[in-house]
C-alpha positions in Angstrom: 7.6 24.0 -0.5 8.6 20.3 -0.5 11.0 20.8 2.4 8.3 22.7 4.4 5.8 20.0 3.7 8.1 17.2 4.9 9.0 19.2 8.1 5.3 19.7 8.9 4.6 16.0 8.3 7.5 15.0 10.6 6.1 17.2 13.3 2.5 16.1 12.9 3.2 12.4 13.2 4.6 12.4 16.7 1.9 14.9 17.8 -0.7 12.5 16.5 0.9 9.5 18.2 1.0 11.3 21.6 -2.6 12.5 21.1 -4.0 9.1 20.2 -2.2 7.1 23.0 -1.9 9.6 25.9 -5.0 11.7 25.9 -8.0 10.3 27.9 -11.2 9.9 25.9 -12.8 13.2 27.1 -9.7 15.3 26.2 -9.3 13.4 22.9 -12.9 14.1 22.0 -12.4 17.8 22.7 -9.3 18.0 20.5 -11.1 16.2 17.7 -14.1 18.6 18.1 -11.7 21.5 17.7 -10.2 20.0 14.6 -13.8 19.6 13.2 -14.7 23.2 14.1 -11.6 24.5 12.3 -12.6 22.3 9.3 -16.1 23.7 9.4 -14.7 27.3 9.5 -12.5 26.6 6.5 -15.5 24.9 4.7 -17.6 28.0 5.1 -14.7 30.2 3.9 -14.0 27.9 0.9 -17.6 28.1 -0.2 -17.6 31.9 0.1 -19.8 32.2 3.1 -18.1 35.6 3.2 -20.0 37.1 6.1 -18.1 36.5 9.4 -21.4 35.9 11.2 -22.4 33.2 8.7 -19.2 31.3 9.4 -19.7 31.7 13.1 -23.1 30.2 12.8 -21.7 27.3 10.8 -19.1 26.6 13.5 -21.8 26.9 16.2 -24.0 24.4 14.5 -21.1 22.0 14.0 -20.1 22.5 17.6 -23.6 21.6 18.8 -23.7 18.6 16.6 -20.3 17.4 17.9 -21.4 17.8 21.5 -24.7 16.0 20.8 -22.8 13.2 19.2 -20.4 12.8 22.1 -23.4 12.6 24.6 -25.3 10.2 22.4 -22.3 8.0 21.9 -21.8 7.7 25.6 -25.5 7.0 26.3 -25.6 4.4 23.6 -22.6 2.5 24.8 -24.0 2.4 28.4 -27.7 1.8 27.9 -28.4 0.4 24.4 -27.5 -3.2 23.7 -28.0 -2.9 19.9 -25.7 0.2 19.7 -24.1 -1.1 16.4 -27.3 -0.3 14.5 -26.4 3.4 14.9 -23.0 2.7 13.3 -24.7 1.0 10.4 -26.8 4.1 9.8 -23.8 6.5 10.0 -21.7 4.1 7.8 -24.3 3.8 5.2 -24.9 7.6 5.1 -21.2 8.1 4.6 -20.9 5.5 1.8 -23.9 7.0 0.0 -22.3 10.5 0.3 -18.9 9.4 -1.0 -20.4 7.5 -3.9 -22.4 10.7 -4.8 -19.2 12.8 -4.4 -17.4 10.4 -6.8 -20.2 10.9 -9.4 -19.9 14.7 -8.9 -16.1 14.5 -9.4 -16.4 12.5 -12.6 -19.0 14.8 -14.1 -17.3 18.1 -13.0 -17.6 20.9 -14.1 -21.1 20.1 -15.3 -22.2 18.8 -11.9 -21.4 22.2 -10.3 -24.5 23.6 -11.9 -26.6 21.7 -9.3 -24.8 22.9 -6.1 -22.6 25.9 -6.7 -25.4 28.5 -6.1 -27.1 26.7 -3.3 -25.9 27.6 0.2 -28.1 24.9 1.7 -26.6 22.1 -0.4 -23.0 23.3 0.2 -23.6 23.4 3.9 -25.3 20.0 3.8 -22.3 18.6 1.9 -20.1 19.9 4.7 -22.1 18.0 7.3 -21.9 14.8 5.3 -18.2 15.3 5.0 -17.1 16.3 8.5 -19.6 14.6 10.9 -19.1 11.0 9.8 -15.3 11.6 10.1 -15.9 12.9 13.7 -18.0 9.8 14.5 -15.4 7.5 12.9 -12.5 8.9 14.9 -14.3 8.7 18.2 -15.6 5.2 17.5 -12.3 3.8 16.4 -10.5 5.4 19.4 -12.9 3.6 21.7 -12.9 0.3 19.8 -12.6 -2.6 22.3 -11.7 0.0 24.9 -13.1 -2.0 27.9 -11.0 -5.1 27.0 -7.8 -3.3 25.9 -7.5 0.5 25.6 -4.7 0.3 23.1 -6.5 -1.7 20.3 -8.6 1.3 19.2 -5.5 3.6 19.5 -3.5 1.3 17.3 -6.3 1.0 14.7 -6.7 4.8 14.6 -3.0 5.6 14.4 -2.6 3.0 11.7 -5.3 4.3 9.3 -4.2 8.0 9.8 -0.5 7.2 9.1 -1.5 4.9 6.2 -3.5 7.6 4.5 -0.8 10.2 5.1 1.7 7.9 3.6 -0.5 7.4 0.5 -0.9 11.2 0.2 2.8 12.0 0.6 3.9 9.1 -1.8 1.4 10.2 -4.4 2.6 13.8 -4.1 6.3 13.0 -4.3 6.0 10.5 -7.1 3.6 12.7 -9.0 6.0 15.7 -8.6 9.1 13.8 -9.8 7.7 11.3 -12.3 4.2 12.5 -13.1 3.3 13.0 -16.8 -0.3 11.9 -17.3 -3.0 14.0 -15.7 -5.5 12.1 -13.5 -8.4 14.5 -13.6 -7.2 17.8 -15.0 -10.6 19.5 -14.6 -10.7 18.8 -10.9 -7.0 18.8 -9.9 -4.5 19.8 -12.6 -1.4 18.7 -10.6 -2.5 15.1 -9.8 -1.1 12.5 -12.1 -1.7 8.8 -12.8 1.9 8.1 -11.9 1.4 9.6 -8.4 -2.0 7.9 -8.1 -0.6 4.4 -8.8 2.6 5.0 -6.9 0.8 6.1 -3.8 -1.5 3.1 -3.9 1.4 0.7 -4.4 3.5 2.1 -1.5 0.5 2.4 0.9 -0.6 -1.2 -0.1 2.8 -2.4 0.8 2.7 -0.7 4.2 -0.8 -2.1 4.8 0.4 -5.7 4.0 3.3 -5.3 6.5 0.9 -4.0 9.2 -1.6 -6.8 8.6 1.2 -9.4 8.9 2.7 -8.0 12.1 -0.1 -5.9 13.6 -0.4 -5.9 17.4 -4.2 -6.6 17.2 -5.8 -10.0 17.5 -9.5 -9.2 17.5 -9.7 -8.6 13.7 -8.6 -11.0 11.0 -5.4 -9.7 9.4 -6.7 -10.5 5.9 -9.8 -8.4 6.5 -7.6 -5.5 7.8 -5.6 -5.6 4.6 -8.7 -5.6 2.4 -10.4 -2.8 4.4 -7.2 -0.8 4.2 -7.2 -1.0 0.3 -10.8 0.1 0.3 -10.0 3.0 2.7 -7.0 4.1 0.5 -9.3 4.3 -2.6 -11.9 6.2 -0.5 -9.2 8.6 0.6 -8.4 9.5 -3.0 -12.1 10.3 -3.5 -12.0 12.5 -0.4 -8.9 14.3 -1.6 -10.4 14.9 -5.1 -13.7 16.1 -3.6 -12.0 18.9 -1.7 -10.0 19.7 -4.8 -13.2 20.0 -6.8 -14.8 22.4 -4.3 -11.6 24.4 -4.1 -11.4 24.5 -7.9 -15.0 25.8 -8.1 -14.2 28.4 -5.4 -11.1 29.5 -7.3 -8.6 29.0 -4.4 -5.5 26.9 -4.0 -5.7 26.1 -0.3 -8.5 26.0 2.3 -6.3 28.0 4.7 -2.7 28.6 5.9 -2.8 26.8 9.3 -0.2 24.1 8.4 3.0 25.2 6.6 3.5 23.4 3.3 0.0 21.9 3.4 -2.5 24.8 3.7 -5.4 24.6 6.0 -6.9 21.8 8.1 -9.1 20.6 5.3 -6.1 20.3 3.0 -4.3 18.0 5.5 -7.2 15.7 6.5 -9.4 15.8 3.4 -8.4 12.2 2.5 -9.3 11.1 6.1 -12.8 12.4 5.8 -13.7 9.5 3.5 -11.2 6.9 4.6 -11.9 6.9 8.4 -15.7 6.4 8.5 -15.6 3.8 5.7 -12.7 1.9 7.4 -14.6 1.9 10.8 -17.9 0.9 9.1 -16.2 -2.1 7.5 -14.6 -3.2 10.8 -17.9 -3.0 12.7 -19.7 -4.8 9.8 -17.3 -7.7 10.0 -17.6 -8.0 13.8 -21.3 -7.4 14.3 
């Protein structure tokens, strides 16, 4: 299992690098839309929307929302001078959702009483989880695109790799040294040793990047601080999916990626980290 997981990760990293740096904006948006649609499908399956037609409707709604967001993003960039107001709205929505998710995690399983039997709430949770991630990915990819097309690509690649390093470090350290359970009611295999080890390693990577990063438009100290916040947010994202899977009685959201499970299992941490990281960057600049 560990060997398969590492092989998958070593394959995903170069694919991600090529996708971020080589794909034009339109093609990149299409690929990210497909990733979000797969996530939406797995979300419906995870929450026992067992009817095939129901999951198709979920994907159709998410697809329309993604297309609408792409069109709106383009129009706002071209015609609306105060475009950053929209990012404040998206960022604040995302922060409110992940704070609420953290409360749900800490109070689980009691908190499940309020949402486990409501299809509307579970679907709404999916929108709050996936769409801000979609917004954050596209926004970061186009960050300072007019002045330098590589700045946004570097920022996006950095935060994705950083969170993956945190996940993998926590997994490896927890598997080898883990003794004390982090939140057994939510995720029995996660440990405090893995949690702390992952944060320490990813913090070190973040410090190195902020010191030698090929980006001049953002203060390196701010990048470091925002990275720490994003790392903490990523853990909440990971635990949130673990909570939903625990309630659904499943181990993985799917079997798309060998050693990792489904798409949700691979990018659950990014769902929280990316929009919050983007929001903080935009907040500091505008």
